[in-house]
N, C-alpha and C positions, 0 to 999 in steps of 0.2 A: 311063424310070421315072417313075411318077406322083408328083407332090409329096405327095399324101395318104398315100402308102405309106411315107414317110420318118418315122421315129420318133426323137425326141430323147431321149438318155439322161439320166436324173436323176442328176446328179453330187453332189447334196447328201446322198444317203443317207437312211435312215429318220429321221423326225421324232419327237422325244419329245413325248408329250402334255403340255399345260400342266395341272399338278395343284395349283398353289398355292391357287388360288381354291377348288377343290373341297375341299381339306383343311380350310381354315378354315370353310367353310360347313357341311361335314358334321359336324365335331367340336365346334365351339364357337359357331357362329352360329345355325344353324337347328334342329338336332335336339336341343334342350335343353328340358326341361319348364318350363312357365310355371306355377309352383306356387301363387302367391299373388295379388298385387294389381295393380291398374292404378295408374299415377301421376296419373291425372286427379283433381283436387281433389274432384270430386263423388263419386268412387267408390274412394277410397284403400283402403278395407277390403274390397273385393270380391274374390272368388276368380275366377280366369280360367276355371275349369271351370264356373262358373255362379254365380248370386247366392246369397250366404250367408243363413242364417236370421237372423243378427244381425251387426252390424258389430263386427269384432274390432280390437283395437289393432294398429297397424302393426308394433310391436316383437314382438308375439307371433307374427305371421305370419313375420317374418324369422327368429326363433329356430327356428320349425318347419322352414323351408328349411335352415337350418344343421344341424339334427339329421338331416334327410333326407340331406344331403350326407355327413355323417360316417358314416351307416349304409352308404353305398355305397363307402366308401374301401377296405375290405378286399378286395372283389372287384376293384377297380382295381389294388391292389398285387399280387394274384395274377396278373392278366392281364399285368402289366408286369414280373413277376419281381422285385418290390421288397419281398418279405416280409422282416421283420426277422430271423427266425431260420431258417426252413425252407430246407434245401438250401444253406446258406451255406458257402462254402469255408473261411472263416476263423472257424469256430464257436469255436475255442479262444481267440480274441481277444475274445470278448464280455465286456463289463463289466456289473456289477450296479449299477444306479442306483436307489436307494430300493426295493430288493427285486425289480426287474425287469431282465432281461437285455437289453442293447442292443449293437449292433455299430457300428463306424465306417462312416459314410456313404461310398459310392463314387460314381463319376461316374454310374453307372446309376441310383442312387437319386435323385441330384439332378436328373437328366434327367427321371425319372418324376414327381418332386414338382413341378417347374416346369410340366410338362404338366397335372398335376392342378390346380395353382393357376389356370392359364388356363381350364380347363374349368369349374371351380367359380366363377371370377369371371364368366365369360360367363353361366352359369346364374343367378347372382345378379343381374346386370345385366338379364337378360331377364325378370325379374319386373316391371320397370317399363316403361311405355309409352314414356317418353322415350328409353330405351336401345333398345328394339325397333324404333323408327322410324328409327334411324340406318342408314346404308349399311354394307356389309361393311367398307369401308376405314376408316370412322369408328370402327367397333367395334374393329377391329384397333389403331387408334391409341390408343384408351382402354386396351385390354388390355395394351399394351406396358408401362404403369405399373401398372394396376390388378391385373393378374395377379400381379405381384410383391407388391403390397400385400396382396392376399388371402392369398397363401402365407405372408407374414411374420406376419400376425395369427394364422393357424391354428397356425403353428409356435411363435410366442411364447406362445400360450395353452397348448399342450402342454408347452413347456419350463417354464413357470411351475408347471404342475400336477405334473410328474413328474421333472424333471431336478435334478441337484445343481449346485453352483457351478462355473462354467467350461464347462458342457456346453450345447450348443444342439441341440434335437431337431427332426428333420424329421417330416412327417406320418406316416411309416411307422415311427417310433420309432428310426430309426438316428440316430447322433449325430455332431456335429462338435465339436471341442474346441480351445481356444486353443493347446494344445500340438499342433502339427502331427503329431508323431511318435507320439502316443498311439494305439495300435491299428493303426498303419501296418505292413504286412508288411515284413520285413527287406530283401527284395530291392528294394522301392520306396524304402526309407530310404537305400539305398546309391547311388541314382541321382545323376548329376552335378548335376541341377537341384534336388535335395531341399533344399539349404540356402536357395536363393532362395525356394522355395515356403514354407518354414518361416517366413520373414519376412512373406510376404504373407497367408498363410492366417489368422493370428490377427486381421487387420484386420477381416475380415467377421464372424468369430465374436464378437469383443469389441464391435463396433459393434451387432450384432444383440442381444446380451445387454444392453448398456448402454441402448440406445434402446427396446427392446421387452421382452425376457425379464425383466430385473430389475424394471422398473416394473410389468409385469403381475403379477409374483410379490408385490411389496411391496403393491400395491393389491388383490391377490386379485381380479383382473378376472374377471367371470363371463361366461356365454355371451350374456346380453342386451347387455352392454356391448361384447362383440366384434361383435355384429350391428350396433350403432350405429356403431362405428368403421368397419366395412367400408362402410356406406352413406354416411357422411359423406365418406369418402375417395373414393368414387365420384362423389358429387354436386359436390365442390369441385375437380375437375380443371379446370385453367385452359383457357378457350377452347373447351370441348367442347359445352356445352348452352346456347349463346347464344340459340338459337331458341326455347327454352322456359323462360325465366327464372321465370315464375310457377309452373310445375310444380316446378321445382327448389326454389324458396322454400317452397312448400307442404310438400314432402317433408322439407326440412331443418328447418323449424319443427316439423313433426310429430315428427321424431327428437329434437329438443331437448326438447320438451314431455314426451315419454314417457320420455326418459332422466332428466329431473329428477324425474318421478314415481317412477321405479324407485329412484333414489337416496334420495328421501325415505322410501320404504317400507322400504328395507333399511338405510340409514344416516341416521336422522332427525336426529341431532345434528350431522352433518358433511356433509349432503347438498349444499349449495352448493359447499363446498370440493372435494368429490369430483367433482361435475359439471364444474367448471372444470379439474381435473387430467386428467380423461378426455379432454376436448376438446383439451387441450394435447398429448396423446399423438399426435395426428395429425401434428404437426410432427416428433416423434421418429421415427415410423414412416417418414416420407418421408426422413429422414436415413439410416435403415438401407437404404432402397431404393437410394440412391446408392452405398453400400458394396457392395451386391449387384451392381449394374451393373458396378462396377469388377472384381469377382471373376470375372465371366463371361469376362473377357479374360486373366486371369493364372493362375487356380487350376486344378489338375489335376482337381478335382471339379466345376468349372464350365467344362467344355470345350465351347466354342461349336460346334466342328466336329463334335462327337458328339451334339449335341442332336437330339431328335426333330424331324422335318420341320415339324410344327405349331409347335413352340417357336421354331425358327429363323425360320419365316415371319413370326410375330408380332413377334419381337424385332428383326428386320431390316427390318420394313416401314417 
């Protein structure tokens, strides 16, 4: 028998394709619109689609991006079956908060909202040259925290606008409450681990409300201030933008200047005090992020093993 006629059997079986890199690149790294500006100090007000007829303030561009993102949320909820009311199996458990019906958030809602937070955070970051120049791994590293940050600011703003005391609202208007059993189906309430979850669940809700929701409500934070908070929290992540310190400083100073101008126009008598209070909120938001991290490991609505592949890939990177 000729040696060339002998075939060796493949004992390893079929190989699964490597998909992690493609998931991140497709969904949050490459295929996101660059709606506004470059972070180059000489062209901060310029549109990526072409030079504008006049230089617009950075804050106005950021608010425009924020509004565009909100306009896209409903179609995202539909695609991910995360609509607040339609087709809900527990419609009889809806609660009316300030005249609007809401249902209890389930694991599917939280999963979708985490994914939405990552996509929106990546879109936000991609408005700036200093973020776009990063490698995929560097972007994933940033989004591990900034995705949570972005989600908490959006949820905190919605909670401050629409929720009653003790309720935390997700982007799709579903709620979490400090009382774990509120809105929980009876069969779930009878489960063996329900008592343990009832102790852990309020930790995230109360931390989010105390650090983000209630301060946003008391200060009546507006969409311009939300945009500033998101950008500051992106720019001040430790050890990320060491290679472009001057660009970071320029964008940071621009945010500070425009935030002060916004405060002076809207609250002329207390502008300086309000300005300082808003900047201090960045520390409170980061405290809430720590509580959120902890909940991904213990809560039934933050079930890491059921997360979307995109969410798992970024959080475990």
